[in-house]
C-alpha positions in Angstrom: 154.8 113.9 67.2 153.9 113.2 70.8 151.6 110.4 71.9 150.8 112.3 75.0 147.3 113.8 75.1 146.7 116.3 77.9 142.9 116.2 77.7 141.3 114.9 80.9 140.0 111.3 81.0 136.6 110.7 82.7 134.4 107.7 83.3 131.0 108.6 84.6 127.4 107.3 85.0 124.1 108.3 86.4 121.9 105.8 88.3 118.2 106.3 89.2 116.8 105.5 92.7 116.7 101.8 93.3 119.5 101.0 90.8 122.2 101.2 93.3 123.1 100.5 97.0 126.0 102.0 99.0 127.9 98.7 98.5 127.4 98.6 94.7 128.3 102.3 94.5 131.5 101.7 96.3 132.4 98.8 94.0 131.6 100.8 90.9 133.8 103.7 92.0 136.6 101.4 92.8 136.4 99.7 89.4 136.3 103.1 87.7 139.4 104.2 89.7 141.2 101.0 88.7 140.5 101.6 85.0 141.9 105.1 85.1 145.0 103.9 86.9 145.4 101.2 84.2 145.4 104.0 81.6 148.5 105.5 83.3 147.3 107.7 86.1 148.9 107.6 89.5 146.4 106.8 92.2 146.8 110.2 93.7 145.9 111.8 90.3 142.5 110.2 90.2 139.6 112.4 91.3 136.2 111.0 92.4 133.1 113.1 92.3 129.8 111.7 93.6 126.6 113.8 93.4 123.6 112.5 95.3 120.2 114.0 94.3 117.3 114.5 96.7 115.3 112.0 94.6 117.7 109.2 95.4 119.6 109.2 92.2 123.4 109.4 92.0 125.9 110.7 89.5 129.4 109.3 89.6 132.4 110.7 87.8 136.0 109.4 88.2 138.6 111.5 86.3 142.2 112.0 85.6 143.0 115.6 84.9 146.2 115.2 83.1 148.7 118.1 83.2 149.9 119.7 80.0 153.1 118.2 78.8 156.0 120.6 79.3 158.3 118.8 76.8 158.7 119.1 73.1 157.0 117.0 70.5 159.4 114.1 71.1 158.8 114.0 74.9 156.2 112.0 76.6 155.2 112.0 80.3 157.9 110.7 82.6 160.8 112.1 80.5 160.7 109.2 78.0 161.4 109.9 74.4 159.9 108.3 71.4 
């Protein structure tokens, strides 16, 4: 049985107008990216999506869309075996 789970990983939040600044938004995105990398993603595999609404709210999603594992049940990402 493989420990690898190909489902995407996402950390996201929504903030209302007045709950964030450009600086706090940048810090939040960076912390989300660091958490995804700590889970095993390479920095280039981390995707950031920021949606700004006309009312001043913002939606932030940082994700790691993991590829399907091409190995058998005993293989995990990176060619390691269990």
